[in-house]
C-alpha positions as CSV (number, residue, x, y, z in Angstrom):
1,R,0.0,0.0,0.0
2,D,1.3,3.4,-0.9
3,T,1.3,6.5,1.3
4,D,2.2,10.1,0.4
5,R,4.6,10.4,3.3
6,S,8.1,11.1,2.0
7,R,6.8,11.4,-1.6
8,G,7.9,14.7,-2.9
9,L,11.3,14.4,-1.3
10,G,13.4,14.5,-4.5
11,D,17.1,13.8,-4.3
12,V,16.3,13.6,-0.7
13,Y,19.5,14.1,1.2
14,K,22.3,15.8,-0.5
15,R,25.7,16.3,1.2
16,Q,26.3,19.7,-0.3
17,P,28.6,22.2,1.2
18,L,26.9,24.9,3.2
19,D,28.5,28.3,3.9
20,L,28.7,27.9,7.7
21,S,31.2,30.5,8.6
22,G,28.6,33.1,9.5
23,F,26.7,30.7,11.6
24,K,29.7,29.8,13.7
25,V,30.4,33.5,14.4
26,F,26.7,33.9,15.2
27,G,26.9,31.0,17.7
28,Q,30.0,32.4,19.3
29,K,28.4,35.9,19.7
30,V,25.2,34.5,21.2
31,S,27.3,32.4,23.6
32,E,29.2,35.5,24.7
33,Q,25.9,37.5,25.2
34,A,24.0,34.6,26.8
35,P,26.5,32.3,28.4
36,R,23.8,30.1,30.0
37,C,22.4,29.3,26.5
38,Q,23.8,25.9,25.8
39,K,22.5,25.1,22.3
40,M,21.4,27.3,19.4
41,F,19.8,25.8,16.4
42,L,18.2,27.0,13.2
43,E,16.3,25.4,10.3
44,L,17.4,26.8,7.0
45,R,15.0,27.0,4.1
46,N,15.9,28.0,0.5
47,T,12.7,28.5,-1.5
48,I,13.2,27.6,-5.2
49,T,9.5,27.9,-6.1
50,S,6.3,27.9,-4.2
51,N,6.4,24.1,-3.8
52,H,10.1,23.4,-4.2
53,N,12.3,24.0,-1.2
54,L,15.7,23.0,0.2
55,L,16.0,22.4,3.9
56,A,19.0,22.1,6.1
57,A,19.7,22.7,9.8
58,I,22.5,23.8,12.1
59,L,23.2,23.5,15.8
60,Y,25.9,25.4,17.7
61,S,27.0,24.1,21.2
62,K,30.1,24.4,23.2
63,G,32.1,25.9,20.4
64,T,31.1,23.3,17.9
65,L,28.9,23.9,14.9
66,R,27.0,20.8,13.5
67,H,25.0,20.7,10.3
68,T,22.9,18.4,8.3
69,G,22.8,17.7,4.7
70,I,20.1,19.2,2.5
71,Y,16.6,17.8,1.9
72,D,15.4,18.7,-1.6
73,I,11.6,18.8,-1.3
74,V,10.4,19.0,-4.9
75,H,6.6,18.7,-4.2
76,E,5.9,20.6,-1.0
77,V,2.3,20.1,0.0
78,D,2.0,22.4,3.1
79,R,4.7,24.1,5.1
80,V,2.4,25.3,7.9
81,G,3.6,23.7,11.0
82,A,7.0,22.6,9.6
83,G,8.9,25.0,11.9
84,D,7.0,23.8,14.9
85,E,7.8,20.2,13.9
86,F,11.5,21.1,13.6
87,V,11.4,22.5,17.2
88,G,9.3,19.6,18.4
89,G,11.8,17.2,16.8
90,M,14.7,19.1,18.5
91,I,13.0,18.7,21.9
92,Y,12.3,15.0,21.3
93,G,15.9,14.5,20.1
94,L,17.4,16.3,23.1
95,L,15.4,14.1,25.4
96,T,16.0,10.8,23.5
97,Y,19.6,11.3,22.3
98,P,21.0,13.5,25.1
99,D,24.6,12.8,24.2
100,N,24.2,13.0,20.4
101,D,23.6,16.5,19.1
102,Q,24.1,15.4,15.5
103,K,21.4,12.7,15.7
104,T,19.1,15.2,17.5
105,L,19.6,17.7,14.6
106,E,19.1,15.0,12.0
107,F,15.9,13.8,13.7
108,A,14.4,17.3,13.9
109,L,15.2,18.1,10.2
110,A,13.8,14.8,9.0
111,A,10.6,15.4,11.0
112,S,10.2,18.8,9.5
113,A,10.9,17.6,6.0
114,L,8.2,15.0,6.3
115,K,5.8,17.6,7.6
116,N,6.3,19.6,4.4
117,T,4.7,16.6,2.5
118,I,1.6,16.4,4.6
119,Y,-1.6,18.6,4.5
120,G,-2.6,20.4,7.6
121,D,-0.9,21.9,10.6
122,F,0.1,18.7,12.3
123,N,2.7,16.1,11.4
124,Q,1.1,12.7,11.3
125,V,4.2,10.5,11.1
126,T,5.6,8.1,13.6
127,V,9.0,8.2,15.2
128,E,9.9,5.1,13.1
129,E,9.0,6.9,9.9
130,V,11.2,9.9,10.8
131,E,14.1,7.5,11.7
132,E,13.6,5.7,8.4
133,L,13.9,8.9,6.5
134,M,17.1,9.7,8.5
135,Q,18.5,6.4,7.2
136,G,17.7,7.3,3.6
137,N,14.4,5.5,3.1
138,T,12.3,7.7,0.7
139,S,10.2,5.0,-0.8
140,G,7.0,6.4,0.6
141,R,5.7,2.9,1.2
142,V,4.1,1.6,4.4
143,V,6.4,-1.0,6.0
144,R,4.5,-3.8,7.8
């Protein structure tokens, strides 16, 4: 049985270089201004057309900048709630993978990418579906 989840994710996960120099400086400056702030994270969106977007994410913590690859969403359905899903994914990841900032960031971005392919304000995917996307499964098929 087919599902629309993860359909529309084109060349899903590209390891393309991102210009990260400005983000590292940003993280350093925020850390100086707010030393109790332990982690800063951003979801990055590059809009190609109204339904074609590139997504990536960064996380700065303890002098280290981490980043994801790029999700190429070629058939975006509804971006409303995608930012909320990214933050929710970060919260889930920080609680579930407390010692793995990279996995946390990857989880949050995968959850947000999937939300872009679902109508409505809420993400209706499971943790397992997010983790499958993190591992590169973009078939869009229900696994039983």
